[in-house]
N, C-alpha and C positions, 0 to 999 in steps of 0.2 A: 383367345376365343372370345366371341362377343357375348356381352352379358345384356338382361334383360333392359337395363337402363340405357343401353346404347341408342343413338337416335338414328342407326342407320336404316334407310327405307328398304323392306326387302319385296321383291317383285315376285308375288306369289300369283301364278297363272292356274292353279288347281281348279278345276271345275269352271273355269271361266274361258279358257281356249287361248291361242296364240293370237294378239293384235298385230304381231310383225313376224316376219321370217326372214332371216339373214340370207342372202346370197351365197351360193357354194364358193365363188370365186373370193368372196370377202372373208368367209370362214378359213380359206386356205391361206389367204393374206395374213390372217391372225397367227396362224401356225407359223407361218414362215418367219414372221416378225419376232416369234417367241422362241425361235430355235436356231439363231443365226450362227452359232457356232456348236460344234459337238461337245459333248462331255470331255473333261479333261482325260489325259492318259494315264496308263497303268502298267506296270511290269508284270508280265506273265512268263512261264515257262514255255519254250519252243514247242513242247508237246501239246500245249493247249491252244496254239496259235491259229490252226486252220479256221478259216471262214470269219477272222476277226479282222478288224480295220486298223491299219498303222496309223499311229499319232505322230511319228518320226520317221524321216528318211532313215532308209537303211544305207550305210556308207561300208564298203567292203574292208575290213581290217587285214586281209592278206590277199593274195593274188590266188587266181583259180587256173591252172596248176600252178603250185608254186614252183616246180622244176619241170625241165622237160621230160616228158614221159611218152612210152611207147603207145601208139594207138591201136597195135595189132600184135598178135602173138607171132614171132619170128625171130628173125636175126637182125642186130643192129650192127650196122657197119658204116664206112663212109660212102655217100651216094656216088662221088665221081669214080670210086673203085668199080663201080658195077657197069659202068658205060660199055655197051656192046653185048650184054648178057642176053640170052636168048635160047628157044628149045635146040637149034642147032649149034649154038655156042654156049653151053654153060660156062661159067667161070666158078672157081674154086677158091675156098679161104678156110684157113685154119679156124676152129672154134675155141677160144682162151678162155671161156668162163659163162657165166650164166647171171642175169638180173631179174629179181622177183619184185612184185608188189611189196614196199616195205623193205626189202632186201636188195639194196644196189650192188652193183660190182665196182669193187674198190680198186683204186688206180687207173691208170692211162691202158687204153685199147691200142696196142700197136698197129701202125699203117699196115694196110693189107691184110687184116684180122677182123673176126667177126666176135659176137657173144650171143648166146641164146637169150631171149628176152621175151617176157610175157605182158600182156596188155597192162598198162598202168604203172609198169616197173620204170624207175628212173633211167632215162638214157645215159652212159658214163662217157667220160671224157674221150674225145676222139671221134665215136661214130656220130652220125647228123641225120641218118635215115634209117628204115626198118624195112627189110623185106619181108612180106607174109610168109607164113611158114609153108603153104601150099605151092610156092615157087622155089622152095629150097628142099633138098634132100640130105641129110647128114648121115655119114656113113664113117667111123674111125677116126672120129675128132676132126672132121672137115665137113664143109658143106659145099655143094654144087648149086647155085642159082641159076635160073632161067627167065629172070625179069630184072630189068635194070631198075633203079630207083633214084630220084633225083635228090639232092641234099634237102633235107626238111622234110620229105615225104613220109607219111605214116608216123608222124610224130607230133604230139602236142606240146607246143610251147609255153613257156612261163607269161601266165595273164591272157593266154588266148581265150579263155571262157570269162573270165573277169579279171579286170585290172584292179591291183590294190588301190585304194582311195577313191575308187569311182562309186557313183550313186547307182546303186542295186535296185531298190526299190522304193517308190515315191509315198509320201506320207498321204494318207487318204486311200491306199490301195485296200481293197479285201482281198486277203490271203487265200489262194487256192492251195491245194496239196503242192503241186510243183514248187509255188513260192516258198513255201514252208521248208522244203528240202534244199532250195538254193540256199537259203538262210543258214542250214545245217551244214551245207559244204564251207561255209566261211567259218565254223568253228563257234557262231553264237548261240548260247542255250536259253538266251531271255530275248524279248523284244517288248518295244513300247507299243501299247495298242490302246485305242480308244475305250473307255469304259463301256461296258455295256448298261444301257438304261435299266433300272431297277423300276419294275412294274408292279403295283398292288392292284390286283383284281377283286373288287367288290361286288358280291351278287345280291341283290334284294328280292323283295318278294316273299311274302309267308306262305305260299303255295308251292315255292321251289324247293324240291327235294334232291339230293345227290343220287347219282347212279348207284344203283346196287342196294338201296335201301328202301325200306317199305313205305308206301304212300297211299293216300287216299284215293278215292275214284274221282275226286275233283282238285288234286294236286298234279304238280306237272314235274318232269326230270329236268334238272339242269343242264341244257344242251349248249347254252352259250358259254359257259365256263371251259369245255372241251374245245369247241371251236377257238375261242379266243387265246387259249394256250398254245394251240397250233400255230396261229397266226403269230403270237409274240415269239415263240423260237423261231419261226420263219425269218422275221424280221431283227434277231439278234438281240432281243432284251432276255433279261433274266427276272424269275418271278420272285418278287420281293416277299410277297404273300398272298394268299388267296383265302378270301372269307365270304361265307353265306351268313348274312345278316338280318334276314326277314324284312319287316318294316318298320322296326323301332325307330324313330328318328333319333333318340339319344345316341343308340349304338351305332347307327350310321354316321352320325356327327363325330363320334370319337375315332371312327375308323377313318373318317376323312382328315381329320386333324392329326392324327398320329405321324410322326417324323419318320424318314427313312426310304421313302421313294421318290423318283423322278418323275414319275407319271403315274397316275391314279385312274383305273378305268372303272366306271360304275355301270354294271349291267342292270337294267330295268329302272322303274321310278324315275324316268325322265320325262313324262308327259303331263297330263292335265288332269289325271285322276286324283281323287282325294288321297290316295296312298303314295302318289308320287312326290315324294319327299326331297329327293337328292338335287334339284336346281335350288330350291330354297337354302336348303343347308349349305350347298357351295357358296351361295351367295352371303350367307351368314358367315361362314368362317374365314372366306377368301374372295374370291373375284368370279362371279359368273358374268363373262366376257359375252358369251353368245349362247341364245338358248331358242330354239326353232330355226330349222334351215330350209329354204325353198328347194326340196328335193324330195323324191319318191322311189323307195321307201326311206325311212331314217328321218323323217321331218322332225320328230321331237329332240333330234341330239342336240347336244350342248357341250359347251368347253368352257375353260377358265382355268384359273390357278389358284393354289394355297402356297403362299411363300413362293419357293422356287420350282415347286412341283405342278406340272400341268395335270388338269384334270378334265377327262371326256367323260361325257354323260352317253351312253350308249343305251338306245331303246331295247326293251325287252323282248319285243318279237324277233325271232333269230334272224330272218334275211335282214331287217333294220339293223339288227347288231353287228353282222358281217359287213354290211354295206357302209354304215358308219365308222366301223373301226378302218375300213380300207381307205375310206377317203379323207378321214381326219387323224385318228389317233395313230394309226399304222404310219402315215406320213411323218407324224411328230416323232415317233419312237426311232424310224430309219435315220432321221436327220440327226437326232440326238447322239445316235450311235455312229456316225460317219458315213452312213450308208447312202445311196443315191435316193432322192427324194420320190423318183418315179416309182409306180406298181410294180412289184417283182413278178408280173404275169407275162407271159409270152405274148405277143399280139400279132394278129394277122389280119390282112384287107380281106374282105368277103362280100358278095353280092345279096342283096335282102330279097327274100324269096315270097316273103308274106308281109304286107305293111306293119311296120312298127309305129304305134300311135303313142304321142308325147302331148303334152300341154306347154305353150308358151308360158314363161316366168318361172318355171321350174326345171331342175335336172331330173332325168329318168334313169335309173339302173334297172335295166332290162335284161333278164335272164334268156339266153337264145340256145337253140338246138343248131347244129351245122349238118346240114343233110346236102344231098345230091343237087338239090335245087338251089341251095344258099342258105341264109340266114332266116330262121323264123323263130318268133318270140314264142317263149313257153310260158311267161308268166308276166302279166302286167300289174299284177295285185297279189294279194296273198303274202303279206309280210311275216306271218306266222308259219308259213310252209317251207320249213328248211329242205324238204325233198326236193323242192323246184331247182336248188344249187346242186343238188347231186345230180338230178336229171340233166340239168343243164352242160352244155359244152363250155360255156363261158357267159360274158355279159357285153353288153353294148351300151354305152352311156349316151342319152339323147341331150344335148345341151339346153340351156334355158331358153335360147332363142329359137329353138327347134318346134316344129308341131310334129316331129317324129322323122321316120324314114321310108319313103315310098318302094315299092317293088321296083327292082332293078337298080336302085342307088348303091352305092359302095360304102361300106361301114368297117370300122375297126371293131374287132372281135377281141377282147380279153379272156384268155382260155384258163379256165379251170384246171390247171394242170400243175404237179409239183414242179416248183422252179429249180 
């Protein structure tokens, strides 16, 4: 930690304002350069693997199935023996035994004979096909069949689903429930997955109170923590700790410098007010790479690092906090966790019904409604008005080189729906 005698010059913008704002593409480039590889792998139980990201390729240690098995309930026999069977020419066979899943028929089935067999049961020596039960009638130890089957019909063969030694799932895949089920079918009880980024959530502001606690008329409840916790879960992170710190610089500094997190998020205290200590403290104990971004909202956002941990300064206004997380912190967390860089929002193209105004030189994050006439901007300002994101269907991004989108133009809308 830096001492008072150190000669490092701190860039303090409090009560002075920003002299320069970093362009969004430069901020994104810094994030990508800082997250070139995912976190290391770890071994977890298969029961915990759904939605995790594979760090290693999965190779099949066995074939699936490992034996020829019945694909239907019915009777196993030799397919060539059934030639000519039909409704007007039923063929009869003696039934010499039965096979159940996990309980095979032992021995050889004689030529011209059949065994009763259930779906999933091993096909015994001799038979090579299964006649479905609906085409067979059994009486007094014999069956009459009314449908011919060819050799191999209604039989699942060794390795038909998965060949032993084959590549089943590639590294980098985010596991869906059916993927985990497939791994279970191979007998594997553990998987190597990318570690989940450990995120420390620090909330500043003497006026901020936890929901459910008493507050004065001039204090506010902490909405950002709840928003961020949901976003962290969405992006595959784990919460290392969650602290409400007030505005004491010493307490904030200690929370920043403590080990144990891959990413640190600071909510509030990132702007140019007298009590906005976060940028100065980050620069003191680590590196303040960027402070101030050419976008609206979230212009006071910043980022840097302390040791190997990435640090993101998220503005205290709720919409700015959400926007800065999605543009910057969320991108880093997803990359560290081996997930796709892109937003996990469903996107759709739509026509602008009412002009969306922007300003050249900055990126605008515009909340919008989708109506019968098309896209309408819901709010162009109001970074403290979180309700605009709950009333909006999604958002549109106006790039820095744009003055907005005129009526009738086509835009991409990112939808605020659960992914």
